[in-house]
Every structure is written in C-alpha cells, then in structure tokens.
C-alpha positions as CSV (number, residue, x, y, z in Angstrom):
1,M,0.0,0.0,0.0
2,L,1.3,3.4,-0.9
3,D,2.4,5.8,1.8
4,R,-0.1,8.6,2.1
5,N,2.5,11.2,1.3
6,R,3.3,9.5,-2.0
7,Q,-0.4,9.1,-2.8
8,L,-0.9,12.8,-2.3
9,L,1.9,13.8,-4.7
10,L,0.7,11.4,-7.3
11,S,-2.8,12.8,-7.0
12,F,-1.5,16.4,-7.5
13,F,0.5,15.3,-10.6
14,Q,-2.6,13.6,-12.1
15,Y,-4.7,16.7,-11.4
16,A,-2.1,18.8,-13.3
17,L,-2.2,16.4,-16.2
18,D,-6.0,16.6,-16.3
19,A,-5.9,20.3,-16.4
20,V,-3.7,20.4,-19.5
21,N,-5.2,17.5,-21.4
22,G,-5.4,18.1,-25.1
23,K,-9.0,17.0,-25.6
24,R,-10.2,19.1,-22.7
25,C,-8.3,22.2,-23.8
26,V,-9.4,22.0,-27.5
27,Q,-13.0,21.5,-26.5
28,E,-13.0,24.5,-24.2
29,F,-11.6,26.7,-27.0
30,L,-14.1,25.4,-29.6
31,N,-17.0,26.0,-27.2
32,Q,-16.3,29.7,-27.7
33,K,-15.5,29.6,-31.4
34,V,-17.8,29.2,-34.4
35,F,-16.5,27.9,-37.8
36,N,-18.8,28.8,-40.7
37,K,-17.2,26.5,-43.4
38,D,-15.9,23.0,-43.7
39,L,-13.1,22.6,-41.2
40,Y,-10.0,20.6,-42.0
41,T,-8.0,19.7,-39.0
42,I,-4.3,18.8,-38.7
43,A,-2.9,17.6,-35.3
44,I,0.9,17.1,-34.8
45,G,2.7,16.1,-31.7
46,K,2.6,13.8,-28.7
47,A,-0.8,15.1,-27.7
48,S,-2.3,15.1,-31.2
49,I,-4.6,12.2,-30.7
50,D,-6.3,13.8,-27.7
51,M,-6.3,17.2,-29.4
52,M,-8.0,15.7,-32.5
53,Q,-10.6,14.0,-30.2
54,G,-11.4,17.5,-28.9
55,A,-12.1,18.8,-32.4
56,I,-13.7,15.7,-34.0
57,E,-17.3,17.0,-33.8
58,V,-16.4,20.0,-36.0
59,T,-13.9,18.3,-38.3
60,H,-14.7,17.5,-41.9
61,K,-11.4,15.8,-42.7
62,G,-8.3,15.4,-40.5
63,L,-4.7,14.3,-40.3
64,V,-3.0,13.1,-37.1
65,I,0.8,12.7,-36.8
66,T,1.9,11.2,-33.5
67,R,4.6,9.1,-31.8
68,Y,4.7,5.3,-32.1
69,G,2.4,3.7,-29.6
70,Y,0.4,6.9,-29.0
71,S,-2.5,6.3,-31.3
72,H,-4.0,3.2,-29.7
73,N,-5.9,2.6,-33.0
74,S,-7.9,5.8,-32.4
75,F,-10.0,6.8,-35.4
76,A,-9.3,3.4,-37.0
77,N,-13.0,3.3,-38.1
78,D,-13.2,6.9,-39.2
79,V,-12.5,7.2,-42.9
80,N,-12.2,10.9,-42.6
81,I,-9.2,10.9,-40.2
82,Q,-5.8,9.6,-41.3
83,V,-3.3,8.7,-38.5
84,I,0.5,8.4,-39.0
85,E,2.9,7.3,-36.3
86,S,6.6,8.2,-36.5
87,G,9.8,8.5,-34.6
88,H,10.5,10.5,-31.4
89,P,12.8,11.8,-30.0
90,L,14.8,10.8,-33.0
91,P,13.1,11.3,-36.4
92,D,13.0,8.3,-38.7
93,H,11.8,7.2,-42.2
94,N,8.2,7.6,-41.1
95,S,8.9,11.2,-40.1
96,L,9.8,12.0,-43.7
97,T,6.7,10.1,-44.9
98,A,4.6,12.1,-42.5
99,G,6.1,15.4,-43.8
100,D,5.1,14.4,-47.4
101,V,1.6,13.4,-46.3
102,L,1.2,16.6,-44.4
103,I,2.0,18.8,-47.4
104,E,-0.3,16.7,-49.7
105,F,-3.1,17.1,-47.2
106,I,-2.7,20.8,-47.1
107,Q,-2.5,21.1,-50.9
108,Q,-5.8,19.3,-51.2
109,I,-7.7,21.7,-48.8
110,P,-10.1,23.7,-51.1
111,S,-9.6,27.4,-51.4
112,G,-11.9,29.3,-49.0
113,S,-11.9,26.6,-46.4
114,E,-10.7,26.9,-42.8
115,C,-8.0,24.8,-41.1
116,L,-7.5,24.0,-37.5
117,F,-3.8,23.3,-36.8
118,L,-3.3,21.5,-33.4
119,L,0.3,21.6,-32.3
120,S,2.0,20.0,-29.3
121,G,5.5,19.0,-28.2
122,G,7.3,16.4,-30.2
123,A,6.3,17.8,-33.6
124,S,9.8,18.7,-34.6
125,A,10.8,15.0,-34.8
126,L,7.5,13.6,-35.9
127,A,7.2,15.3,-39.3
128,E,9.9,16.6,-41.6
129,R,10.8,17.3,-45.2
130,L,14.5,17.7,-46.0
131,P,16.2,20.1,-48.4
132,E,17.5,18.6,-51.5
133,G,20.9,16.9,-50.9
134,L,20.2,15.9,-47.3
135,E,19.2,12.4,-46.4
136,L,17.6,10.6,-43.4
137,A,21.1,9.6,-42.0
138,D,22.0,13.3,-41.9
139,L,18.8,14.1,-39.9
140,E,19.4,11.2,-37.5
141,N,23.0,12.1,-36.9
142,I,22.3,15.8,-36.0
143,N,19.3,15.0,-33.9
144,H,21.2,12.3,-32.0
145,W,23.9,14.9,-31.3
146,L,21.3,17.5,-30.2
147,I,19.6,15.3,-27.7
148,G,22.8,14.8,-25.8
149,S,24.3,18.2,-26.4
150,G,23.0,19.9,-23.3
151,L,21.6,22.8,-25.4
152,D,18.3,24.3,-24.4
153,I,15.1,23.8,-26.5
154,Q,15.5,27.3,-28.1
155,Q,19.0,26.4,-29.4
156,I,17.9,22.9,-30.4
157,N,14.9,24.1,-32.4
158,L,16.9,26.9,-34.0
159,I,19.3,24.3,-35.4
160,R,16.4,22.1,-36.5
161,K,14.8,25.0,-38.4
162,Q,18.0,25.3,-40.5
163,L,17.7,21.8,-41.8
164,S,14.0,21.8,-42.9
165,C,11.6,22.7,-45.7
166,I,8.6,22.9,-43.3
167,K,10.0,24.5,-40.1
168,G,10.9,28.1,-39.4
169,G,7.6,29.3,-41.0
170,R,8.2,27.4,-44.3
171,L,5.0,25.3,-44.0
172,A,2.8,28.4,-44.1
173,S,3.6,28.9,-47.7
174,Y,1.7,25.7,-48.6
175,F,-1.6,27.1,-47.4
176,T,-3.3,28.9,-50.3
177,E,-6.4,31.0,-49.6
178,V,-7.0,29.0,-46.5
179,K,-7.6,30.6,-43.1
180,V,-5.7,28.8,-40.4
181,T,-6.3,28.8,-36.6
182,Q,-3.3,27.3,-34.8
183,L,-4.0,26.0,-31.2
184,I,-0.9,25.1,-29.2
185,L,0.0,23.1,-26.1
186,S,3.2,24.9,-25.3
187,D,6.3,22.8,-24.3
188,V,8.5,25.9,-24.4
189,I,9.2,28.1,-21.4
190,G,8.1,31.6,-22.5
191,D,5.6,30.2,-25.1
192,H,7.6,31.5,-28.1
193,F,5.5,30.6,-31.1
194,D,8.5,30.3,-33.3
195,V,10.2,27.8,-31.0
196,I,7.2,25.4,-30.3
197,G,7.4,22.6,-32.9
198,S,10.2,24.6,-34.5
199,G,7.7,27.2,-35.7
200,M,6.1,25.6,-38.7
201,L,3.5,28.3,-39.2
202,V,5.2,31.4,-37.8
203,A,8.2,33.5,-38.8
204,N,11.5,32.9,-37.1
205,E,12.1,35.6,-34.4
206,Q,15.2,34.0,-32.8
207,K,18.1,36.5,-33.3
208,E,20.7,34.8,-31.1
209,E,23.7,33.1,-32.7
210,I,23.6,29.3,-33.1
211,A,25.7,27.7,-30.3
212,Q,29.0,26.1,-31.1
213,I,28.3,23.0,-33.2
214,P,30.4,20.5,-35.0
215,E,31.7,21.5,-38.4
216,W,29.9,18.6,-40.0
217,A,26.6,19.9,-38.6
218,Q,27.3,23.4,-39.9
219,D,27.9,22.0,-43.4
220,L,24.4,20.5,-43.3
221,I,22.8,23.7,-42.2
222,N,24.5,25.6,-45.0
223,Q,22.5,23.5,-47.5
224,A,19.0,24.5,-46.3
225,P,16.8,27.2,-48.0
226,P,16.3,30.5,-46.3
227,M,13.4,31.0,-43.9
228,P,10.6,33.5,-44.7
229,E,10.9,36.9,-43.0
230,P,8.4,38.3,-40.5
231,G,5.7,40.1,-42.5
232,D,5.8,37.6,-45.3
233,I,2.4,37.3,-47.0
234,S,2.2,33.6,-46.2
235,F,1.5,34.5,-42.5
236,N,-1.4,36.8,-43.2
237,A,-4.2,34.2,-42.7
238,I,-2.7,32.4,-39.7
239,E,-3.8,33.1,-36.1
240,S,-2.1,31.4,-33.2
241,C,-3.3,30.8,-29.6
242,I,-1.8,29.0,-26.6
243,L,-4.3,26.7,-25.0
244,A,-2.2,25.6,-22.0
245,N,1.4,25.7,-20.8
246,N,3.5,24.9,-17.8
247,S,2.0,27.6,-15.7
248,T,-1.5,26.1,-16.3
249,A,-0.3,22.8,-14.8
250,L,1.4,24.6,-11.8
251,Q,-1.7,26.7,-11.1
252,S,-4.0,23.7,-11.2
253,I,-1.8,22.0,-8.5
254,K,-2.0,25.2,-6.4
255,E,-5.8,25.3,-6.7
256,R,-6.1,21.7,-5.6
257,A,-3.7,22.1,-2.6
258,V,-5.5,25.3,-1.4
259,S,-8.8,23.4,-1.6
260,E,-7.3,20.7,0.7
261,G,-6.0,23.3,3.1
262,L,-2.4,22.6,2.4
263,P,0.2,25.4,2.3
264,V,1.5,25.7,-1.2
265,F,4.3,27.7,-2.8
266,I,4.5,28.2,-6.5
267,E,8.0,29.0,-7.6
268,T,7.9,31.2,-10.8
269,E,11.5,30.9,-11.8
270,P,11.7,28.0,-14.3
271,L,14.1,25.1,-13.8
272,V,16.2,25.4,-17.1
273,N,19.8,24.8,-16.0
274,E,21.9,21.7,-16.3
275,V,20.2,19.0,-14.3
276,Q,23.0,18.7,-11.6
277,K,22.9,22.4,-11.0
278,V,19.1,22.2,-10.7
279,A,19.5,19.4,-8.1
280,E,22.0,21.5,-6.1
281,F,19.7,24.5,-6.1
282,L,16.7,22.4,-5.0
283,G,18.7,20.7,-2.4
284,Q,19.6,24.0,-0.8
285,Y,16.0,25.3,-1.2
286,I,14.6,22.3,0.7
287,K,16.9,22.9,3.7
288,T,15.2,26.3,4.4
289,A,11.8,25.7,2.9
290,K,8.7,26.0,5.0
291,S,6.4,23.0,5.5
292,G,3.9,22.5,2.7
293,L,3.8,21.9,-1.0
294,H,6.5,23.5,-3.2
295,V,5.8,23.4,-7.0
296,F,8.3,24.1,-9.8
297,G,8.1,23.9,-13.5
298,G,10.7,24.0,-16.3
299,E,12.8,21.7,-18.4
300,P,16.4,21.1,-17.2
301,V,19.0,20.0,-19.7
302,V,21.2,16.9,-19.5
303,C,24.5,16.1,-21.2
304,L,24.5,12.4,-22.1
305,P,27.5,10.0,-22.5
306,D,28.0,8.2,-25.8
307,Q,26.1,5.1,-24.5
308,P,23.5,6.4,-22.1
309,G,21.5,4.1,-19.9
310,R,17.8,4.3,-19.1
311,G,15.9,7.4,-18.2
312,G,15.5,11.0,-19.0
313,R,16.1,14.4,-17.3
314,M,13.3,13.9,-14.7
315,Q,14.6,10.5,-13.6
316,M,18.1,11.9,-13.4
317,L,16.9,14.9,-11.3
318,A,14.9,12.6,-9.0
319,L,17.9,10.4,-8.3
320,L,20.1,13.4,-7.7
321,L,17.5,14.9,-5.3
322,A,17.2,11.5,-3.6
323,K,20.8,11.9,-2.6
324,E,20.2,15.4,-1.3
325,I,17.4,14.2,1.0
326,S,18.9,10.9,1.9
327,G,18.1,9.9,5.5
328,R,15.2,12.4,5.9
329,D,11.7,11.2,6.7
330,D,9.9,14.5,6.1
331,V,10.5,15.2,2.4
332,F,9.0,13.5,-0.7
333,I,9.7,14.7,-4.2
334,L,8.0,13.9,-7.5
335,C,9.7,14.8,-10.8
336,G,7.5,14.2,-13.8
337,A,7.3,14.9,-17.5
338,T,3.8,16.0,-18.4
339,D,3.7,14.0,-21.7
340,G,4.2,10.8,-19.7
341,S,7.5,10.0,-21.4
342,D,10.7,11.1,-19.8
343,G,13.5,10.6,-22.3
344,S,13.1,7.8,-24.8
345,G,11.4,5.4,-22.4
346,E,7.9,4.9,-21.2
347,D,8.4,6.2,-17.6
348,A,7.0,9.7,-16.8
349,G,9.6,10.3,-14.0
350,A,10.0,9.2,-10.4
351,L,8.8,9.9,-6.9
352,V,11.7,9.7,-4.4
353,D,12.0,10.0,-0.6
354,G,14.7,9.9,2.1
355,K,15.1,6.1,1.8
356,T,15.5,5.9,-2.0
357,I,19.3,5.8,-1.8
358,E,19.2,3.2,1.0
359,R,17.0,1.0,-1.2
360,A,19.4,1.5,-4.1
361,D,22.3,0.4,-1.9
362,I,20.5,-2.7,-0.9
363,E,19.9,-3.5,-4.6
364,G,23.6,-3.1,-5.4
365,F,23.5,0.2,-7.2
366,V,26.3,2.8,-6.9
367,F,25.0,6.3,-7.0
368,D,28.0,7.8,-8.8
369,D,28.0,5.1,-11.5
370,C,24.3,5.6,-12.2
371,V,24.8,9.3,-12.6
372,C,27.9,9.0,-14.8
373,K,26.2,6.4,-17.0
374,A,22.9,8.4,-17.2
375,D,21.2,5.2,-16.0
376,A,18.9,6.7,-13.3
377,G,15.9,4.8,-14.6
378,T,17.4,1.3,-14.0
379,C,18.3,2.3,-10.4
380,L,14.9,3.9,-9.7
381,E,13.1,0.8,-11.1
382,A,14.9,-1.3,-8.6
383,T,13.9,1.1,-5.8
384,G,10.3,1.1,-6.8
385,D,10.2,4.8,-7.4
386,L,9.4,5.1,-11.1
387,I,6.1,6.7,-12.3
388,Q,4.2,5.4,-15.3
389,T,1.2,7.3,-16.6
390,G,1.2,6.2,-20.2
391,P,0.6,8.9,-22.9
392,T,-1.2,11.8,-21.1
393,G,-2.6,13.7,-24.1
394,S,-0.5,16.7,-23.2
395,N,3.1,18.1,-23.2
396,V,3.8,21.2,-21.2
397,N,7.3,20.7,-20.0
398,D,8.2,19.2,-16.6
399,V,6.8,19.5,-13.1
400,V,8.6,19.1,-9.8
401,I,6.5,18.7,-6.6
402,I,8.1,18.8,-3.2
403,L,6.2,17.9,-0.1
404,K,7.9,18.9,3.2
405,N,6.1,17.8,6.3
C-alpha cells in the first residue's frame, strides 16, 4: 500500500495532467468559437490524438501525426481521419513520410476553407521534409547529437529549423487561400510561437547566434533554403493561440492544494539549467523551505554520455535529489514529464524519498555510477520509485512537486 504522502503527490500530478489534457483544452476553446465553413484539422505532436478528439465534432477531414504507440488505434474506423505514427525523440523514415503526407493534405484543402492546426510538443521529430541533398542519415545524426548536447530547447529548435523545408515558417507557404487557426499546447518556457514545434507556421524571431556546433553539422545547415521573413504574405491568414502551458499545470496544483487546506508555494523561476545544477539548487532550497507543498516547472537539460542508460532528465533529477534528502523522513519529491514519457522510455519520471538511496544500496547500485552512465531509470526501477502514466494527451514541460512535512 502506498504511503499517504506518496499518494498525495501522485494525485497532485494527475490533477495537473487533467488540467492540460489536449482534448479538454481544445473542446473548451471550440465552445467559444464558431466555424462557418468545412473545417479541415491537422494535429501534430505527442498530444495530437487527444487534441483531435477534442475537435472531432467539427472536423470535416483530418490528419494526425503522433509518436509510435500513442494512437491506440484511435480513429481506426473513421474514414475521414488519417493517422500516422513516426519517430520520437529521433526522427525516422516515417517522419519523412509524415512530412510528405502533411504537405499533400494541405494542398488538397479547397480554397476558401478553414483549417484547425493543433500543435503539441514532439512535432519537430514527428514530421519533416528535408532540403535537396540531405538524407535521413544526416537528420538522424544531427538529432542524436542535439539530444545529448545539453543545449536548451531554443537552441535545439533553432538548429532544427535550419535543416528543414517545413520548419521556421516554411510550412505556411503551402496554405493557399485557407484561413488557419493554430492551437498550441506549449512545451517551451516563454511560449515562443517560433520555437514550439520549430515554428512551422510562424516567422523565425530568434536572433541569437547558433551555439557552437560540430563542423559537419554546420555543413548540413548551409544546404538549407532561407526561412521566410516576418511580415511575409504567407503568414497573413494564420492566427495562433496558446491553449495551455507549464503555468497552467502549476496553477492547477495550487488550486487543488488550497482546496485541501495545504500550504502551497509556486516558484515562478523555471528550472532550465543543467540537471545537476538544478538538483544542487533544489537541495539548498529544501533545507530552508517551510512546511507545505512546493511546486516548480521547467525543463532542465542533461548532457549524455555516448552510450546512455535508461531514463530522462526527470529521472536523473529525481535520483540526484534522492541523494540530497537521503536519510530524511519529512521530504517527498515527484519529478514528472507532463507528456508521460521522460526521455526515450515509457516512464514519466520518479517519486523519491529519504530512503531511496538506502534502497538503491540494498539492490547493489552505486549512485555515482548511475549518474555517470545516465542510468537513473534502472536504479529507480529497482527502488520502486518510477512513475508510469502512459501517454497523457499533453506536453507542457516538466513538473517538480516537493512535499515537506
């Protein structure tokens, strides 16, 4: 039977996931919106199935592009909805197929129609069309390097834009005399339209220089076509709206905690540094924190070894924090990815306590080895601390919930 403190944290996490669910968010928007013409709907990302479900009642014809295993045969009996599964976090052959099908779908939308474009995190890998001269192997190599580079999402997507025929606003040019409403579940701190999904339908506004990258990667970037400038005519008929973001998830936790009479502290500064620095910061924070619930959001970055083990940034952060609170019986910490998939695996994150490291020692795990090998997930599975939610129908960065009694 779960400890009451652990049950409480899991319930808060689930409450946050419900608040940012794609189906719910799309339905709430459409309840306030009237479309007067046949509506064509495109949904791309890890939350695309749920987002399409929210729009199915008003959709004339639709296309869904999602991650392998996320469709669950949804819309299998609906001849008007096409579903494609492709690779994430690394793009694959089906990602290129999805890019071709996406363009074909757009080109077949009749002039004068309206299009609902539903975007969520993961879209950058799930659909792509490469410039002439680039191949799938080039795309795989640079994305593999990006995932372990330690760069933040802005820098990663800036590089991705340079290698694409549909990112950086280029996809907008395929819409001809079609009004587009883009609804977004934001997985980017700051909700920058041109960063989310690598900005398929909006002009690139990122002015910073691309971070230091290998010479071979720069050679690939030099082969891509230019991105359209802000003010380009292709953006005139496109409106964009954020449906939910990380703050939505955090505020929902606060509302639930207040309703239960629990002191709650929402920390507004996002967790975006390297994961070990984030762990050190939170370790110090916990020492002086008041009793109650402390909620953080963000997306730490992690530098991976050449042969990483199991787990993503939330599992790594959880293991590092387990070390920080080792021996304490008054602190419980949940680190979770809101899409239900932390890294390349199927675990959403982990919930650790003051005995996690003790349990790891009993199972024969050496803390430093697990950290160096980026194998937090294997250790946390043995300690019984992993969290599995399955696909959540959302993706709004990560959530860290600390309960201090």
